[in-house]
C-alpha positions as semicolon CSV with decimal commas, in nm:
position;residue;x (nm);y (nm);z (nm)
1;M;5,516;-9,610;-0,671
2;A;5,500;-9,376;-0,968
3;F;5,801;-9,157;-1,036
4;E;5,747;-8,805;-1,165
5;L;5,933;-8,503;-1,288
6;L;5,806;-8,148;-1,267
7;V;5,970;-7,959;-1,553
8;G;5,987;-7,593;-1,659
9;L;6,080;-7,504;-2,014
10;T;6,151;-7,186;-2,208
11;L;6,022;-7,259;-2,558
12;R;6,168;-7,072;-2,849
13;D;5,943;-7,250;-3,108
14;P;5,607;-7,376;-2,975
15;A;5,508;-7,536;-3,309
16;L;5,831;-7,735;-3,328
17;Y;5,783;-7,837;-2,962
18;A;5,430;-7,955;-3,043
19;E;5,573;-8,175;-3,317
20;Y;5,832;-8,315;-3,069
21;R;5,551;-8,400;-2,825
22;R;5,340;-8,559;-3,100
23;R;5,626;-8,787;-3,204
24;M;5,762;-8,879;-2,861
25;T;5,429;-8,943;-2,686
26;P;5,375;-9,293;-2,836
27;L;5,721;-9,395;-2,706
28;L;5,640;-9,248;-2,366
29;V;5,316;-9,449;-2,352
30;E;5,509;-9,768;-2,437
31;H;5,702;-9,718;-2,111
32;G;5,388;-9,659;-1,911
33;G;5,455;-9,283;-1,907
34;R;5,217;-8,993;-1,945
35;F;5,183;-8,619;-1,895
36;R;4,974;-8,563;-1,582
37;Y;4,968;-8,185;-1,602
38;D;5,076;-7,942;-1,874
39;F;5,056;-7,562;-1,849
40;V;5,140;-7,269;-2,070
41;V;5,279;-7,006;-1,831
42;S;5,198;-6,640;-1,880
43;Q;5,392;-6,490;-1,589
44;V;5,677;-6,617;-1,367
45;L;5,669;-6,451;-1,028
46;A;5,974;-6,618;-0,867
47;T;6,251;-6,836;-1,009
48;E;6,598;-6,958;-0,929
49;S;6,661;-7,032;-1,296
50;D;6,538;-6,888;-1,629
51;P;6,288;-6,607;-1,572
52;E;6,135;-6,675;-1,913
53;I;5,990;-7,018;-1,831
54;N;5,671;-7,045;-2,039
55;R;5,578;-7,410;-2,011
56;V;5,547;-7,634;-1,702
57;F;5,446;-7,999;-1,695
58;A;5,447;-8,308;-1,480
59;I;5,557;-8,625;-1,658
60;S;5,486;-8,955;-1,483
61;F;5,639;-9,303;-1,512
62;P;5,556;-9,629;-1,332
63;D;5,897;-9,605;-1,156
64;R;6,241;-9,447;-1,181
65;A;6,375;-9,733;-1,394
66;A;6,104;-9,676;-1,658
67;K;6,199;-9,307;-1,671
68;E;6,566;-9,386;-1,717
69;T;6,495;-9,649;-1,984
70;F;6,267;-9,416;-2,175
71;F;6,510;-9,122;-2,183
72;A;6,794;-9,358;-2,300
73;R;6,598;-9,501;-2,599
74;P;6,784;-9,443;-2,926
75;D;6,457;-9,359;-3,108
76;Y;6,365;-9,109;-2,838
77;L;6,710;-8,953;-2,851
78;A;6,679;-8,916;-3,230
79;I;6,348;-8,727;-3,192
80;K;6,495;-8,516;-2,913
81;G;6,799;-8,431;-3,122
82;E;6,592;-8,337;-3,424
83;L;6,315;-8,137;-3,254
84;F;6,353;-8,068;-2,879
85;D;6,696;-7,917;-2,893
86;R;6,580;-7,665;-3,157
87;A;6,244;-7,589;-2,998
88;V;6,358;-7,544;-2,638
89;K;6,586;-7,269;-2,511
90;T;6,614;-7,390;-2,149
91;R;6,496;-7,685;-1,938
92;T;6,470;-7,672;-1,560
93;I;6,388;-7,978;-1,345
94;L;6,178;-7,821;-1,072
95;A;6,131;-8,150;-0,882
96;E;6,167;-8,529;-0,897
97;Y;5,953;-8,733;-0,665
98;E;5,775;-9,060;-0,602
99;R;5,396;-9,053;-0,590
100;A;5,173;-9,319;-0,441
């Protein structure tokens, strides 16, 4: 079963975030991962977290172990530290689930 995360972000620098995505995507693909859905949000109507969420996406992995291995990769963590942390103000995990 595939394992997915539904994530909401508040971007502070969309161009820097685009560079993060460009550089991390090949690593994601190596782990069988992909972005299934990706939305730029114009209006948040209800939220239990940051009311400024402006990006929502579903990221999919073959299983939970692949997700955990991917996010622990030293080369991914280097890209995250260089780009993601500067580009993103907040990150909210909206859901984690298995998908057939």
